[in-house]
C-alpha positions as CSV (number, residue, x, y, z in Angstrom):
1,M,-7.8,-8.1,-16.6
2,K,-10.2,-8.2,-13.8
3,K,-11.4,-5.0,-12.2
4,P,-9.7,-5.6,-8.8
5,V,-6.4,-6.1,-10.5
6,V,-6.6,-2.9,-12.4
7,I,-7.6,-0.9,-9.3
8,S,-4.7,-2.5,-7.4
9,I,-2.2,-1.5,-10.1
10,L,-3.5,2.1,-10.2
11,A,-3.4,2.3,-6.4
12,F,0.1,1.1,-6.4
13,V,1.1,3.7,-8.9
14,V,-0.5,6.4,-6.9
15,L,1.3,5.3,-3.7
16,F,4.5,5.1,-5.7
17,I,4.1,8.8,-6.7
18,L,3.0,9.9,-3.2
19,H,6.1,8.2,-1.6
20,H,8.3,11.0,-2.9
21,D,6.9,13.7,-0.7
22,F,9.2,16.5,-1.8
23,W,6.7,19.0,-0.6
24,N,7.5,18.1,3.1
25,W,11.3,18.3,2.8
26,G,11.7,21.9,4.0
27,D,8.7,22.0,6.3
28,R,9.6,22.2,10.0
29,T,6.0,21.9,11.3
30,L,5.5,19.6,14.2
31,V,2.4,17.4,14.4
32,F,1.0,17.1,17.9
33,G,3.9,19.3,18.9
34,V,6.4,16.5,18.7
35,I,6.4,14.6,15.4
36,P,8.0,16.3,12.3
37,V,5.4,16.6,9.5
38,G,7.6,14.4,7.2
39,L,7.6,11.6,9.7
40,A,3.9,11.9,10.3
41,Y,3.3,11.8,6.6
42,H,5.3,8.5,6.3
43,V,3.4,7.0,9.2
44,G,0.1,7.6,7.3
45,Y,1.8,6.5,4.1
46,S,2.9,3.2,5.7
47,L,-0.6,2.6,7.0
48,A,-2.0,3.2,3.5
49,A,0.5,0.8,2.0
50,A,-0.4,-1.9,4.5
51,L,-4.1,-1.4,3.8
52,L,-3.5,-1.6,0.1
53,W,-1.5,-4.8,0.5
54,Y,-4.3,-6.3,2.6
55,L,-6.9,-5.4,0.0
56,V,-4.8,-6.8,-2.8
57,C,-4.4,-10.1,-1.0
58,R,-8.1,-10.2,-0.2
59,F,-9.6,-9.2,-3.5
60,A,-7.0,-9.5,-6.3
61,W,-4.8,-12.4,-5.4
62,P,-4.6,-15.1,-8.1
63,H,-5.9,-18.1,-6.2
64,S,-5.3,-20.4,-9.2
65,I,-1.6,-20.5,-8.5
66,E,-2.3,-22.0,-5.1
67,K,-4.7,-24.8,-6.1
68,W,-1.9,-27.3,-6.1
69,A,-1.5,-26.8,-2.3
70,D,-5.2,-27.8,-1.7
71,E,-5.0,-31.0,-3.8
72,P,-4.6,-34.2,-1.7
73,N,-1.2,-35.9,-1.9
74,D,-1.7,-39.6,-2.9
């Protein structure tokens, strides 16, 4: 496998593990005095997941499966 694909898979596994934030379940701390820490964690998690998806699409997407779309229709 290519290096970007392996890195993408490892990043996905890390995000999968981090999604289960059991360490925040009983924490009543407020971030910025308003947002519960669990919600703030998931905001950051969602941004990290969106960034990972962008990077996967940019660097690890298999472009060979889309070559048929670029071919002219005769």
